[in-house]
Backbone bond lengths (Angstrom), bond angles and torsions (degrees), N, CA, C in turn:
res aa  C-N    CA-C-N  psi(-1)  N-CA   C-N-CA  omega(-1)  CA-C   N-CA-C  phi
1 M - - - 1.455 - - 1.528 109.51 -
2 T 1.346 117.68 141.18 1.445 120.67 179.55 1.518 109.66 -77.61
3 D 1.357 115.97 157.89 1.450 120.62 178.29 1.520 110.24 -64.91
4 A 1.345 115.89 152.17 1.456 120.29 176.77 1.513 109.40 -62.73
5 P 1.340 118.84 138.96 1.456 120.26 -177.95 1.516 113.28 -61.61
6 E 1.351 117.20 -25.89 1.458 120.45 -179.36 1.519 112.74 -61.42
7 T 1.326 117.75 -21.96 1.456 121.19 -179.19 1.518 112.63 -87.09
8 D 1.309 117.76 -8.50 1.463 122.12 179.58 1.530 108.82 -80.50
9 R 1.330 117.31 133.59 1.466 120.60 -177.05 1.524 112.38 -64.37
10 R 1.332 117.06 -17.46 1.464 120.19 178.59 1.532 111.85 -80.61
11 F 1.307 117.49 -10.62 1.466 121.71 -176.09 1.522 110.59 -71.64
12 A 1.347 117.46 124.58 1.470 123.35 -178.62 1.527 109.03 -93.31
13 T 1.323 116.68 99.13 1.457 121.70 -174.28 1.523 112.30 -63.19
14 T 1.333 117.18 -41.58 1.468 119.47 -179.45 1.524 111.34 -62.68
15 L 1.329 116.58 -41.76 1.462 119.88 177.33 1.517 110.60 -62.25
16 A 1.332 116.63 -43.46 1.464 120.42 179.95 1.524 110.76 -61.26
17 R 1.313 117.03 -38.46 1.467 119.88 179.03 1.522 111.19 -68.38
18 G 1.321 116.39 -39.08 1.469 119.19 176.85 1.515 111.81 -62.36
19 L 1.323 116.46 -41.28 1.461 119.93 178.13 1.527 110.96 -67.75
20 A 1.331 117.09 -33.97 1.469 120.48 176.67 1.530 110.29 -61.99
21 V 1.326 117.06 -37.57 1.461 120.78 176.99 1.525 110.16 -62.50
22 L 1.317 117.40 -45.23 1.472 120.65 -179.83 1.519 111.45 -64.34
23 R 1.325 116.27 -36.56 1.466 120.02 -178.53 1.521 112.13 -76.11
24 A 1.324 118.02 -9.62 1.469 120.71 -179.76 1.521 112.13 -71.91
25 F 1.332 117.16 -19.72 1.467 120.12 -175.71 1.523 111.02 -78.24
26 R 1.334 114.93 143.10 1.464 122.78 178.90 1.526 109.25 -123.49
27 P 1.334 117.34 153.86 1.466 119.57 -177.48 1.523 113.88 -57.26
28 S 1.326 117.01 -30.38 1.469 120.08 -176.74 1.522 113.80 -83.19
29 D 1.332 118.12 -4.48 1.462 121.01 -176.87 1.520 111.72 -71.27
30 D 1.328 115.01 140.17 1.460 121.16 172.17 1.527 108.24 -104.94
31 G 1.325 114.83 56.51 1.458 120.55 -175.27 1.515 110.97 84.07
32 L 1.327 116.39 152.57 1.463 122.27 178.55 1.520 109.72 -130.62
33 G 1.323 115.74 139.43 1.454 120.93 172.19 1.515 110.70 -90.77
34 N 1.316 116.24 169.93 1.462 120.09 -178.21 1.533 112.34 -60.62
35 A 1.318 116.66 -36.38 1.459 119.43 -179.34 1.526 111.04 -65.58
36 E 1.340 116.55 -40.72 1.466 120.13 178.54 1.524 111.14 -66.85
37 I 1.328 116.51 -41.20 1.470 119.76 177.93 1.518 110.46 -63.78
38 A 1.316 116.75 -40.89 1.462 120.77 178.42 1.526 110.91 -61.18
39 A 1.333 116.11 -41.35 1.467 119.96 179.92 1.524 111.33 -65.37
40 R 1.324 117.35 -38.32 1.465 120.60 -177.98 1.527 112.77 -75.66
41 T 1.316 116.62 -33.35 1.470 119.69 -176.29 1.514 114.15 -94.51
42 G 1.345 116.55 -19.37 1.458 119.63 -175.35 1.513 113.22 79.18
43 L 1.325 117.69 9.10 1.467 122.15 179.33 1.515 110.29 -88.69
44 P 1.348 117.98 151.08 1.468 119.64 175.75 1.520 110.83 -61.54
45 K 1.329 115.78 146.80 1.459 119.13 -177.36 1.521 111.82 -61.98
46 S 1.335 117.12 -34.48 1.473 119.58 178.79 1.524 110.97 -63.99
47 T 1.337 116.28 -38.35 1.474 120.36 177.15 1.515 110.21 -66.69
48 V 1.337 116.15 -43.48 1.460 120.25 179.24 1.526 110.64 -61.20
49 S 1.318 118.37 -39.81 1.466 121.61 -179.60 1.523 111.06 -60.44
50 R 1.339 116.71 -41.95 1.466 119.69 179.19 1.533 110.38 -68.22
51 L 1.318 116.37 -40.20 1.466 120.00 -178.26 1.525 111.68 -68.22
52 T 1.329 117.15 -44.16 1.466 118.95 -179.65 1.528 110.97 -66.22
53 F 1.317 117.53 -36.05 1.470 120.20 176.31 1.525 110.21 -62.02
54 T 1.336 116.70 -45.48 1.460 120.88 -179.39 1.527 110.82 -65.15
55 L 1.337 116.89 -46.33 1.463 121.10 -178.64 1.527 111.18 -65.01
56 Q 1.338 116.70 -36.29 1.468 119.91 177.02 1.527 110.22 -68.62
57 S 1.326 117.49 -37.89 1.460 121.33 179.27 1.523 111.76 -63.86
58 L 1.340 116.38 -31.32 1.462 121.82 -178.41 1.526 113.00 -91.41
59 G 1.323 117.30 -3.32 1.456 120.60 177.72 1.515 115.26 91.19
60 Y 1.344 117.26 2.82 1.467 119.66 179.96 1.523 111.59 -81.87
61 L 1.319 116.94 -20.03 1.456 122.44 171.60 1.523 108.02 -129.49
62 S 1.319 115.80 154.66 1.469 120.00 174.78 1.515 108.46 -133.10
63 H 1.335 115.58 151.46 1.465 121.37 176.24 1.519 109.72 -77.87
64 T 1.324 115.90 141.37 1.457 119.14 168.67 1.530 107.47 -82.77
65 R 1.293 114.73 178.08 1.462 118.25 -179.52 1.520 112.21 -80.77
66 R 1.324 116.18 -6.08 1.468 118.69 -176.12 1.514 109.85 -108.76
67 G 1.310 115.31 90.56 1.450 120.19 171.99 1.510 114.38 66.15
68 D 1.318 114.81 -133.79 1.458 121.54 -169.93 1.525 111.20 -104.08
69 R 1.320 117.32 42.02 1.453 120.79 -179.42 1.526 109.57 -102.89
70 Y 1.327 114.29 145.42 1.459 120.40 -175.26 1.524 111.35 -116.09
71 R 1.325 114.81 152.67 1.456 124.07 171.82 1.527 108.11 -131.29
72 P 1.347 117.57 160.27 1.469 118.61 171.87 1.525 110.16 -56.87
73 G 1.329 115.62 137.51 1.453 120.76 -175.68 1.519 113.56 -98.23
74 P 1.329 117.08 177.68 1.472 121.34 -176.45 1.519 113.60 -62.69
75 A 1.326 118.16 -34.85 1.462 119.88 -179.81 1.527 110.69 -65.49
76 L 1.333 116.55 -36.02 1.460 120.14 178.81 1.521 110.64 -69.49
77 M 1.330 117.20 -41.03 1.458 120.37 177.59 1.523 111.31 -63.29
78 A 1.328 116.73 -40.53 1.460 120.56 178.05 1.517 110.73 -63.95
79 L 1.328 116.55 -40.40 1.461 120.77 179.32 1.523 110.75 -63.43
80 G 1.333 116.44 -40.98 1.457 119.87 178.38 1.513 112.19 -64.33
81 N 1.326 116.84 -39.44 1.462 120.05 178.76 1.517 111.68 -66.41
82 V 1.328 116.57 -38.54 1.468 119.94 177.57 1.527 110.04 -63.97
83 A 1.328 116.39 -43.15 1.464 120.03 -179.75 1.520 111.04 -62.22
84 A 1.344 116.81 -44.56 1.463 120.52 -178.74 1.522 111.66 -64.98
85 S 1.340 116.43 -42.10 1.462 119.65 -176.65 1.527 111.92 -72.14
86 S 1.321 117.11 -19.47 1.469 119.49 -179.81 1.532 112.22 -80.04
87 L 1.327 117.59 -10.99 1.459 121.59 180.00 1.522 108.94 -96.12
88 S 1.316 116.38 107.94 1.464 120.75 -172.17 1.517 112.86 -61.41
89 F 1.318 118.59 -32.50 1.456 120.18 -175.00 1.523 112.76 -71.25
90 M 1.348 118.08 -23.06 1.460 120.96 -177.04 1.528 111.03 -63.40
91 E 1.323 117.27 -45.64 1.461 119.79 -179.66 1.522 111.10 -69.06
92 L 1.331 117.05 -41.01 1.459 120.71 179.64 1.523 112.03 -64.07
93 A 1.320 116.51 -31.96 1.464 120.83 -177.04 1.520 112.73 -74.48
94 G 1.332 117.87 -20.28 1.453 121.01 -171.89 1.518 114.84 -55.78
95 G 1.331 117.02 -53.67 1.467 120.45 -178.18 1.515 112.94 -63.02
96 P 1.345 118.52 -52.29 1.467 119.50 -179.88 1.527 113.70 -61.41
97 M 1.332 117.86 -38.06 1.460 119.18 -178.49 1.534 111.64 -73.12
98 Q 1.337 118.19 -32.93 1.465 119.48 175.74 1.521 109.86 -67.70
99 R 1.337 117.25 -39.73 1.469 119.79 177.36 1.518 110.41 -63.32
100 L 1.332 116.03 -39.78 1.463 120.31 178.99 1.526 110.28 -63.00
101 A 1.321 116.64 -43.83 1.467 120.54 178.54 1.527 111.00 -60.66
102 D 1.329 116.39 -44.19 1.467 120.47 -178.59 1.529 111.50 -67.46
103 E 1.322 117.01 -43.03 1.467 120.94 -177.33 1.526 112.54 -67.43
104 T 1.332 116.42 -35.28 1.464 120.12 -174.86 1.525 113.17 -101.02
105 G 1.346 117.93 -11.54 1.457 120.29 -177.47 1.516 112.80 67.79
106 T 1.331 117.37 27.49 1.462 121.56 -178.86 1.525 110.26 -115.48
107 L 1.315 115.29 160.65 1.457 121.23 169.46 1.516 107.82 -78.91
108 S 1.327 117.63 120.25 1.460 121.50 177.68 1.526 108.42 -101.97
109 L 1.313 117.40 141.77 1.454 119.89 -173.58 1.517 113.35 -153.34
110 I 1.329 114.74 163.02 1.457 123.35 172.35 1.518 107.34 -117.07
111 L 1.337 115.02 135.88 1.462 120.77 177.31 1.515 109.47 -126.47
112 V 1.336 116.07 147.35 1.459 122.04 174.90 1.523 108.07 -123.52
113 R 1.315 115.42 160.06 1.468 118.53 178.15 1.525 109.92 -76.84
114 D 1.322 115.17 134.50 1.462 122.81 175.87 1.517 107.04 -127.87
115 G 1.331 116.10 86.66 1.453 119.92 -174.39 1.521 110.00 68.55
116 A 1.337 116.37 -121.67 1.456 121.19 179.73 1.524 111.63 -100.17
117 K 1.334 117.03 19.86 1.461 121.35 176.36 1.522 109.77 -132.70
118 L 1.320 115.76 174.90 1.454 121.61 174.58 1.528 108.64 -110.42
119 L 1.319 115.72 141.62 1.455 122.18 -179.23 1.525 109.28 -115.98
120 I 1.334 116.79 127.94 1.461 120.93 176.48 1.531 108.92 -76.28
121 V 1.335 116.79 123.83 1.459 120.41 -178.14 1.529 112.91 -114.70
122 K 1.334 117.96 -12.01 1.460 120.45 179.33 1.517 109.18 -158.62
123 T 1.336 116.13 138.65 1.464 119.83 176.87 1.525 110.09 -133.10
124 W 1.326 114.77 152.21 1.471 122.31 172.35 1.528 106.67 -129.80
125 R 1.324 116.37 118.17 1.466 121.03 -178.13 1.519 110.31 -94.73
126 P 1.324 117.71 140.72 1.470 119.63 177.53 1.525 110.28 -67.16
127 R 1.303 116.35 138.21 1.463 120.85 -179.91 1.529 110.43 -70.71
128 D 1.330 115.44 133.04 1.466 121.91 174.55 1.527 113.20 65.12
129 V 1.329 117.29 22.19 1.461 120.81 177.92 1.525 108.31 -133.15
130 A 1.332 116.50 131.21 1.465 119.74 175.26 1.522 108.91 -65.12
131 S 1.323 116.76 135.97 1.464 119.88 -176.97 1.520 110.91 -133.44
132 L 1.311 115.94 -179.27 1.448 122.08 -177.10 1.520 111.77 -60.79
133 W 1.338 115.20 157.08 1.450 121.28 -178.97 1.520 112.60 -82.92
134 L 1.321 118.62 -3.16 1.461 120.46 -176.20 1.532 110.85 -61.72
135 E 1.333 115.34 136.58 1.456 121.05 -176.52 1.524 109.94 -126.14
136 V 1.340 115.78 165.18 1.460 120.89 172.43 1.528 108.85 -56.89
137 G 1.326 116.18 134.11 1.456 121.60 -178.27 1.514 113.50 99.62
138 H 1.337 117.22 -14.44 1.469 120.38 178.56 1.530 108.90 -72.82
139 R 1.322 116.72 142.18 1.461 122.07 -179.87 1.530 110.53 -110.15
140 L 1.328 115.46 140.37 1.456 122.65 179.57 1.520 109.82 -122.18
141 P 1.325 117.73 150.06 1.471 119.96 176.84 1.522 111.23 -73.83
142 L 1.321 115.84 156.11 1.470 120.15 176.57 1.516 110.81 -75.79
143 G 1.324 116.95 -33.87 1.457 120.66 177.39 1.513 110.65 -89.50
144 G 1.339 117.64 136.63 1.449 120.71 176.70 1.507 114.68 86.29
145 T 1.336 118.36 14.06 1.459 122.49 174.99 1.529 108.41 -136.26
146 S 1.331 116.15 145.51 1.467 118.04 177.98 1.518 110.43 -64.91
147 S 1.332 117.07 -35.54 1.460 120.27 178.70 1.525 111.59 -65.80
148 G 1.332 116.10 -40.71 1.455 119.49 177.67 1.513 112.25 -66.14
149 H 1.326 116.85 -40.63 1.458 120.44 179.21 1.526 110.73 -66.02
150 A 1.349 116.53 -38.16 1.458 120.29 176.97 1.529 111.04 -64.32
151 M 1.323 116.31 -39.91 1.459 120.11 178.17 1.523 110.96 -64.95
152 L 1.328 117.33 -43.30 1.465 120.16 178.97 1.524 111.23 -61.28
153 A 1.328 117.09 -35.06 1.463 120.67 179.63 1.521 111.85 -67.52
154 A 1.337 116.76 -33.15 1.460 120.38 -171.52 1.525 114.50 -99.84
155 L 1.326 117.91 -14.76 1.463 120.00 -177.84 1.528 111.82 -62.70
156 P 1.323 117.85 144.23 1.470 119.67 170.00 1.522 109.96 -64.17
157 D 1.305 116.68 159.79 1.464 121.17 -171.72 1.531 113.07 -57.61
158 D 1.340 117.99 -41.85 1.466 118.75 -176.41 1.522 111.50 -66.71
159 A 1.337 117.51 -39.02 1.462 120.35 177.86 1.524 110.95 -69.70
160 F 1.333 117.30 -36.90 1.459 120.56 176.35 1.525 110.58 -60.84
161 D 1.312 116.87 -46.11 1.469 120.65 178.04 1.527 111.37 -59.72
162 E 1.323 116.07 -36.28 1.467 121.13 -179.39 1.521 111.13 -64.64
163 V 1.331 118.16 -46.36 1.457 119.65 -177.07 1.527 111.40 -72.42
164 V 1.316 118.07 -33.77 1.456 120.32 177.57 1.528 109.93 -64.83
165 A 1.328 116.64 -39.85 1.462 120.39 179.28 1.522 111.70 -66.98
166 A 1.340 117.25 -26.57 1.460 121.24 -176.04 1.527 113.86 -91.14
167 D 1.327 117.80 -12.68 1.463 121.23 -175.16 1.524 109.61 -128.08
168 E 1.323 116.03 108.59 1.463 119.94 -176.19 1.528 112.41 -64.65
169 R 1.347 116.79 -20.39 1.463 120.02 177.85 1.525 111.86 -70.15
170 L 1.333 116.68 -14.69 1.459 120.89 178.27 1.519 112.11 -104.01
171 A 1.318 116.68 3.56 1.468 121.38 -177.25 1.527 111.13 -77.89
172 E 1.306 115.15 175.09 1.465 123.59 176.86 1.532 112.24 57.16
173 G 1.306 115.15 36.50 1.458 119.89 174.58 1.512 115.77 86.60
174 R 1.362 117.59 -6.08 1.476 118.89 -177.88 1.521 111.40 -66.40
175 G 1.322 116.46 -40.65 1.452 119.85 178.23 1.514 111.95 -63.17
176 A 1.325 116.62 -41.66 1.465 120.74 179.93 1.525 111.06 -65.67
177 E 1.320 117.14 -36.87 1.464 120.37 179.00 1.529 110.85 -68.52
178 I 1.340 116.60 -42.52 1.468 120.06 175.98 1.518 110.41 -59.92
179 R 1.314 116.45 -44.60 1.472 122.12 -179.01 1.532 110.81 -60.54
180 K 1.324 116.22 -43.40 1.461 121.08 -179.27 1.533 111.03 -64.80
181 T 1.340 116.36 -45.80 1.460 120.75 -178.73 1.524 111.37 -66.14
182 A 1.326 116.64 -44.64 1.464 120.53 -179.41 1.522 111.15 -65.32
183 Y 1.308 116.87 -38.90 1.470 120.33 178.50 1.528 109.76 -61.80
184 A 1.328 116.55 -42.91 1.472 120.49 179.07 1.527 110.40 -63.27
185 Q 1.339 117.93 -39.34 1.465 120.74 177.26 1.526 111.11 -61.75
186 L 1.317 117.54 -41.12 1.460 121.43 -179.56 1.521 111.00 -66.80
187 V 1.300 117.35 -39.56 1.468 121.54 -179.31 1.529 110.35 -67.69
188 T 1.330 116.75 -41.81 1.465 119.58 -174.25 1.523 113.62 -87.97
189 G 1.347 118.11 -35.07 1.464 120.30 -174.92 1.506 115.62 -120.76
190 G 1.337 117.14 -18.17 1.453 120.47 178.60 1.509 115.34 89.43
191 F 1.351 118.00 2.52 1.463 120.77 178.75 1.519 109.00 -151.68
192 V 1.342 115.34 167.38 1.465 121.31 -175.40 1.529 109.83 -120.94
193 V 1.320 115.70 134.53 1.462 122.87 175.68 1.523 108.11 -128.11
194 A 1.326 116.90 124.59 1.461 120.12 174.87 1.522 109.11 -79.50
195 P 1.325 119.02 141.15 1.467 120.02 178.25 1.525 110.58 -63.10
196 P 1.339 118.37 136.12 1.474 120.85 -176.26 1.523 113.67 -54.12
197 E 1.317 117.32 -34.38 1.462 118.89 -179.41 1.526 112.78 -68.76
198 A 1.347 116.86 -14.44 1.461 120.77 179.91 1.529 112.55 -99.12
199 Y 1.349 118.30 -3.23 1.458 121.25 -177.70 1.527 110.78 -57.79
200 Y 1.311 115.87 140.37 1.470 119.66 177.32 1.528 111.01 -73.60
201 T 1.327 116.81 -20.57 1.467 122.12 174.91 1.519 108.33 -143.01
202 P 1.326 119.24 142.21 1.469 120.73 179.36 1.516 113.48 -79.76
203 N 1.331 117.98 -0.97 1.462 121.48 -173.27 1.518 114.26 -92.55
204 I 1.322 117.87 -0.81 1.462 121.00 -176.73 1.520 109.99 -132.20
205 A 1.315 115.73 132.23 1.467 122.04 168.52 1.524 106.59 -118.60
206 A 1.338 117.04 139.45 1.459 118.70 -173.93 1.516 111.21 -155.00
207 V 1.327 114.20 163.77 1.455 122.95 174.94 1.522 106.78 -138.26
208 S 1.323 117.77 145.83 1.463 120.67 -171.58 1.516 112.33 -142.54
209 K 1.341 113.59 160.15 1.462 121.06 176.60 1.531 108.49 -148.08
210 P 1.336 118.56 130.67 1.465 120.35 178.47 1.521 111.60 -77.22
211 F 1.325 114.66 157.69 1.461 121.99 -179.46 1.521 107.29 -143.99
212 H 1.322 117.13 133.10 1.463 120.48 -178.48 1.520 109.19 -112.16
213 A 1.346 117.13 102.29 1.460 121.86 179.63 1.530 110.05 -79.52
214 H 1.320 115.79 146.96 1.463 120.29 176.70 1.521 111.32 -63.17
215 D 1.355 116.81 -24.57 1.464 120.88 -177.15 1.523 113.23 -74.13
216 L 1.335 117.43 -16.21 1.459 121.71 -172.26 1.521 110.74 -122.02
217 N 1.333 115.03 156.39 1.468 118.58 -178.73 1.521 113.55 -96.36
218 E 1.343 117.82 3.59 1.457 121.05 171.75 1.524 108.98 -150.78
219 P 1.325 118.16 162.85 1.464 120.48 -171.88 1.518 114.13 -69.27
220 V 1.324 114.42 159.66 1.460 122.83 165.41 1.518 106.25 -111.58
221 V 1.316 117.39 174.48 1.458 120.81 -178.92 1.520 110.10 -128.85
222 F 1.333 115.57 130.63 1.456 122.09 170.12 1.527 107.67 -95.99
223 S 1.327 116.67 140.09 1.459 120.08 -175.51 1.515 110.98 -146.12
224 C 1.328 116.13 153.88 1.474 123.41 171.51 1.524 107.40 -127.30
225 G 1.337 116.25 133.18 1.453 119.08 -178.71 1.513 112.99 -143.50
226 A 1.316 115.91 159.15 1.465 122.74 177.63 1.530 107.78 -162.53
227 M 1.318 116.45 175.89 1.459 120.43 173.55 1.532 108.45 -64.65
228 P 1.333 117.72 144.21 1.470 119.86 -178.77 1.533 113.89 -54.98
229 K 1.326 118.06 -31.22 1.468 119.57 179.38 1.526 111.77 -67.06
230 D 1.343 116.14 -23.86 1.457 121.20 179.78 1.532 112.84 -99.49
231 L 1.317 116.51 -14.32 1.463 120.50 -176.38 1.526 108.63 -136.97
232 S 1.322 114.50 83.77 1.469 119.92 -179.52 1.518 110.55 -73.18
233 Q 1.332 115.70 164.18 1.464 119.80 177.02 1.521 110.72 -62.34
234 E 1.320 116.62 -36.25 1.461 120.16 177.78 1.523 110.66 -63.30
235 R 1.308 116.17 -45.37 1.469 119.47 -179.78 1.529 111.28 -66.77
236 I 1.318 117.43 -36.21 1.465 120.72 176.47 1.524 110.39 -58.51
237 R 1.328 115.61 -47.75 1.468 119.66 -171.58 1.532 112.60 -78.50
238 T 1.322 117.67 -28.53 1.467 118.82 -175.05 1.525 113.81 -101.02
239 E 1.325 117.69 -22.41 1.460 119.95 -176.41 1.523 113.55 -124.61
240 V 1.337 117.45 -64.09 1.463 120.51 -169.60 1.530 111.49 -70.47
241 G 1.331 116.97 -43.08 1.460 119.58 178.72 1.522 112.79 -58.85
242 P 1.336 118.41 -52.35 1.468 119.39 177.52 1.527 113.32 -59.67
243 K 1.336 118.04 -37.69 1.464 120.14 178.74 1.529 111.14 -67.13
244 L 1.334 116.93 -39.55 1.465 120.12 176.24 1.520 110.61 -62.90
245 A 1.327 116.91 -46.34 1.473 120.60 -179.98 1.523 110.44 -59.98
246 H 1.332 116.61 -43.21 1.470 120.96 179.98 1.530 110.74 -63.71
247 T 1.332 117.32 -40.21 1.465 121.31 -179.54 1.525 111.25 -64.89
248 V 1.327 117.11 -46.07 1.462 120.63 -179.20 1.531 110.50 -68.38
249 Q 1.317 117.67 -38.79 1.455 120.25 176.52 1.527 111.13 -62.75
250 G 1.336 116.91 -36.55 1.458 120.06 176.20 1.518 111.77 -63.39
251 L 1.338 116.47 -38.94 1.464 120.64 177.21 1.525 110.36 -65.43
252 E 1.319 116.83 -39.87 1.466 120.45 177.18 1.527 111.28 -61.80
253 R 1.329 116.33 -40.61 1.469 119.70 178.87 1.531 111.00 -66.76
254 M 1.333 117.51 -40.57 1.467 120.79 178.68 1.519 111.39 -59.83
255 L 1.336 115.56 -36.21 1.466 120.98 -177.85 1.521 112.47 -91.78
256 G 1.333 116.85 -4.61 1.454 121.29 178.31 1.516 113.98 63.40
257 Q 1.332 116.73 45.96 1.456 119.84 -177.59 1.511 111.25 -135.16
258 S 1.324 114.65 165.44 1.461 121.83 -177.97 1.518 110.23 -83.67
259 S 1.331 115.85 166.92 1.462 120.62 177.65 1.524 110.16 -71.95
260 A 1.343 115.53 161.29 1.458 120.63 179.49 1.521 111.11 -61.73
261 I 1.334 117.07 -36.58 1.462 120.46 -179.85 1.517 110.15 -68.92
262 A 1.332 117.29 -42.21 1.474 120.47 178.20 1.522 110.00 -61.76
263 M 1.343 117.16 -38.56 1.458 120.68 -178.69 1.528 110.35 -70.10
264 R 1.331 116.88 -35.24 1.471 118.90 178.00 1.518 109.67 -68.49
265 G 1.351 116.56 -40.74 1.457 120.02 -179.41 1.499 112.87 -69.38
């Protein structure tokens, strides 16, 4: 395992703390005060006060109308749009993933790794069908989700070691066992399904497939999910899983690249 980046003399601690403040915000928040940000980040409130003042001065945070509460600011939104538009696969994926959502009646999404969790960065909702409440910015655990298991299967060894060290639920060989099982699912069927008894919540059923874009140094995950009553295990394995695998493989062919599993191997 590689050394933690915090021990490298090139590591900018103040910058890392500022980014931790920005990552503390969730889509459901109605603004956050310094005390709430401090609780979520583990940083001292005095440090958070200096960081939020600086970030607000630069436009990355903005004040709400109610006292000392902050929201993501225009500079942060602009930065996110620049990041999304710089990834060529995101625009290409839009049409196929919307068709997949409509055909299967599932919420289709892209997730990226955010430390020891997954972060939803794009969703496609099926037209005229009620779908899951998951939104962009929502974080999911790596253990107990098909998307997390797919990510564990496709991560390079050093990143895999990093997430196992950060999540005690993956310790004592559990992460390695998930990785082995998910990898076998990808080789034999082209998609990953977490066993229902291992789900972190009983309200979501999903199927996932990793994708390795040339723009990024580690995989992202494409996923389709719905309420278990609408997405049975049988339907996952016979319909939605194969359609998801076919859609992601089509994107790989359009971009002329290998699968995430082939690249890991």
